[in-house]
N, C-alpha and C positions, 0 to 999 in steps of 0.2 A: 503491499500502499504504500502511495507517496503522501511526501511529510504535509502537501495541501489538501490530500482526500478526506471525507469525510467515512469516520470507521464504521465497518457495518455493523448495525444493532437487533440486535434479537429481543422482543420483549420480557421472554421465557429467563433469559438473565439478569434483568435488573429486574424479577420478580423474585427472582432463588435468592438473590443476593438481599431484596429488601426478607425475605422468609428467615434468613438469616442472623441478620439482623436483631430481628424479633425476636427470635431465640435464643440469642444472648440477651435480651434485656430480660426475658420471661426469667429463667434460670440464673443469671447476675442479679434478681432483687426479687425477693421474695420479702413477705412481711414478718418471719422467724426463719434464722437457718435453724433451730433446730425442731422444727415444723416442715418438712419436705418429703414429698411421693420420690419414693426412689428411680425412677424414672428422669426427674428432674436433678439428678444430685450424680455428679463423676464417678467413675468406679476410683476405690477408694487405692487401691494401685494396678496390678492387671485385671484386664476387661476392658470393656464400651460399654458404656449407656447409651442412649438416644441421645442423651446431653453433653457424650464424646465425640458427637460425628457435627457438631455446629463449628466448632471456631476451623476444622481443616474445609468443614463443606465452602465457609468462604475465604479461605484460602485459596481452595480448587477454583472459583469464582473468581476471583483475582484472575487465575491462569486463561483463566475461558475470558473473560474482556481483554488479555492482552491479546491474545489470540486475534480477534477479533478484531483488535484495532491496531493491530502491527505486522508487518511480514516483511521479512526478509529480502524474496524474491523480487519484488516489484517497488521496492527503494535504493535509488544509486545510494554510493558510500557518503556522504555528503547529507542525505536525510536521515541515513543511520544516525550518522553523528547527529543530527537534527532531534530526531526521536529520541536518541539515546540521552544524550542530557535534560531533558523534560522528563523521561523517564526517572534518572536519576535525582532532580531536585523534588517532583512528587515526593519518591521515597525517604529523600531526606528531611519531609514537610511532614510524614506520619510519623518520622523520628522523633521530632521535633514536640509534636504534638503530643503524641505518648510519654515522652519525659514531663511535658505539663500539666499533663493529666496525673501520672504519677505524685507531682509538686502540692497540685488541688488535694489527692489523696493524704500525704504527708499532714495537709495543715486541719483537715476537717476528723484526721482518723488519731491525731495528736500520734502519729510514727517517727520512730528515735532516725533514721537512717534512708536517706535516696535512695527509691528503686530503678533504676536505667533502665531495665527491661522490661518489657510487656506485650500487649497482645499487637498494639499503634505500630508498635516498633520491629514485631516481627512480620505484619504485614509488609512496612514501607521495605524492609530487607528482600523480603521476597520477593515482593515486586521488579525493585530494582534489578534482583539478578536474575529472576525471570525474561524481563523486557532485555535483558544483556541477550542471555541465551538465543532469545527469540532471534533478535535483531543479527547476530552471528552467528549461529551455529543453524545449518542446516536439518530437514527430520532425523535423520542417522544420528546427527551431531546430539541433538535433545534426547535421544531414548538412550544415548551412550550415558549421555551425565546423568538421566534418573537412576541405570541401573548402577553406575559407582554410586552415587550420593547414597542409596538403600544399601548396596552392597559391600562398601566403603564402612556406614556408617554401623551394621550388622557386626561386621568383624570386630572394630573399636569397643562394641556393647561386649563380644565374645572377648575380645584383649582383657575388659576393664573386671573380670574375673567374680562380674554381680548383678544381678538385676535390681536387688533388694533397694528398700528408699533408705536414702541418705549414704550408703556404700557403691552404687553403681559408678563408671566412670562420667558417667554427665552431669551426677552431685558433685561429684567431688573438684573435678574441673572448674564446676563452676563457684564451688564454694572456696575454695583458691584462688580464684579470681576476682568474685563479689565478694567474700567477707558476708560483713554486714549489712551491704546490700544488696543482696539476695532477698529471695522473696521468704525463704526462712532457710536462717540460722542459729544454732548453735556455740556460743560460742566459748561454753564450758568444750565441749569437744571438734571446734572446727568443723565441726561439719553443716551441713547444708544442701540448700535444691532451689534452680530456676526454671520454672517450668517452660519460660521462655529465654531458655539460654543460650548458650554460644553453640556446643553438638549437636541437641537436638533442630536447630536451623536448618542444619543438613537435608534431615529428612524433610520437614516442614518447606524448604525449596524447592522438594523433589513431589511433593504435593503439588505447589501451586504449577509444577511441570507437565504433569498426568491432569491438571486443568486445562496447560495451552492444548497440547493433542487432543484432551476430549473437545476443544473448542472449533479445531481443526474437523472435525470429525461431523460438529453441531454443524458448522458452514459446508461442509462436502456433502454427510452421508446423511443429515438429519436422524429423525430418532429410532430407527433400526441401529442404522450404524454406534449412536449412543448407546443403545439397548446391548449389544451385542458387547461392546466396549464396557459397559456397568457389570458385566457379566463378567467378565474375564478376570477384572479387579479384583471382586469379589470371590473368584476359585481363588486366583492365586493369594488374596489377603488371608482368606481361610486356611489357605493350607500351608502356607505360611508360619500361621499363629502354634501348629502343632511344634516348629520347633521354637518358636521365638512370639511370646505371647504379644496379645493387643495391649498398651500403657500409651494415655494419653501425652503423661507425666515425661515420659523420657520420648516419645513421638516415634514407636519403634519404627522400623522399614515394613511389619505386616500389618501392625495399625494406620501407616501411610496409604498404603495400597487397599485393605478394608474400606477407611472410608471413603477414599476413593471413588472405588467401585460404588457406596450408597450415593454418593454426591452424581456420579452422573446419570444412574438411575432417577436420582428429581431432576436433575435437568431434562431426561428423557420426557418426563412427565409435564414437567413446566413446558417443551416443547410442544407436543402434542396437542395439550389444554389452549395457550395463549397464541402459539404461532400458528400452530397449522387448524385447531379449530374456532379459535376466533375467539374464544372466551374471554371475560373483564378481566384485567388484569389485576387480580389481585393482592395487593403488597407492592406495585413496583411501586407507588411512592416513596417507602420507607428503600428502594434499592436505588435510587435515583437520588439520594441524600442521605447514605448509609454513615457514610464519616461523622456528618455530622449529628445523627440520630442516635450514634457509640458517646459521640464525645461529648455531646448537648446531653444526654442524661446518666454522664458520672460527675460533671457537672453538678445536675440536680439533685443527685443523691447525696451527693459529699457535702453541699448545702441543706438539703433536709437534715442528715447527720449532723452536722455539727451544730444548727442550732435547735436539735432537741425534734425538729417536725417530724422524722422519721417513724423514730416511736409512737408518735404522738399519736398519727394517722393511724398506725396500725392496732394499737392497743386498746384506742379511743374509740373507734369507729368501726372497723372492720371484725378485729377477735370477736368484742361481744356480740355483734350482729350475726356472725356467721360462725363462730367457734361452738356455741350449744348445740347449734344446730347437726351442723356438717363435720365438726372438727375441727383443731386447729393446722391441720396441713390443707386444710380444703381454704380456712381463713388466709393462709397465708400466702395460698397460690393464688385467691381472691387477689389482694395485694397485688399480686407479680402481676396478672393480668390489668390490672388499674392502671400500674404504673407505664405498663405496655402498649393500652388503650391513648395514654395522654401524648405519649409521642408520635404514634400510628396517626393519629388525628390530626397532630401539628406536621408532621410530614406529608402528609393530604394536603391540607391548606395549602401548604409551602409550594405541592406540585401544580394546584387547581391556579395559585398565581406562577404559574411560569418560574417562581426560585429555584435555585441548582447552585447550590455551595460545593463550588471544586478545590479541594484540598491537593 
């Protein structure tokens, strides 16, 4: 695609991105962290719950969007350089926004140490690296990169000697690099863990590149091609889990391929419903302002927590109204739904007015 051409856009991609962001908000902001239905929690360590599908699905869609918006074959060398510069500027903006959000969280929750890594930081770095691969590697080179990232990381995990919490090589590297700045850190033992850390960024990049390849399939082969791609990924990821368990915290290669399979099937469903059948694109407004919704909800939650409003709304309104009838888990979920509904309506209003904030 030439630098001046308009990227090909599929409604299905915006919808799936919107669903992923809405799901992030749903699982991130319950009324009470002690009252959560099991499918809305991450696996304690090994395993994969529906909640564990959300973040890799978003990264997968990042890759799909890159495939639809950039192309090595139709861009000149100068155009590739221009596209690469724009991609990395956007990547760095996402990293910077993620760091700013962590500073807001430090203030709101009285966190002692600054955490440099996080969700937006991982999205930004994976976006920049995947865009580089798309602009400078042919199809075979991209597949080789995916295989090298997954097999190389598998070898590192095995060489590390343990997959257990705190003692695996990914956690040990992050604890050594970040210390108290990791997501979790025990100063007494020197052990820690960072779920968006250094080594696990490599298989996360593979997830994004699998999204790139799925984006090509979407453009060239449609629903049937996506179904075949998704089933193949599920088969590989499922078989691989017999040797290496699914694990979101470590982003194990089996987990990367397994979740990419589910994301592909979701994309196939969205493509068939919204691109082929022409259904009303339920959730597209969240998708076209996804980063705005994610960052805005983060800031809102921090402000509500800092000034005591978050707990007051739940304990004073939803829990007394719903808890006695349906239980605390239902009340906690109702709060999460209300939180999502607020941002869903706000993004819908922005879309109706043609407001799109690009980062």
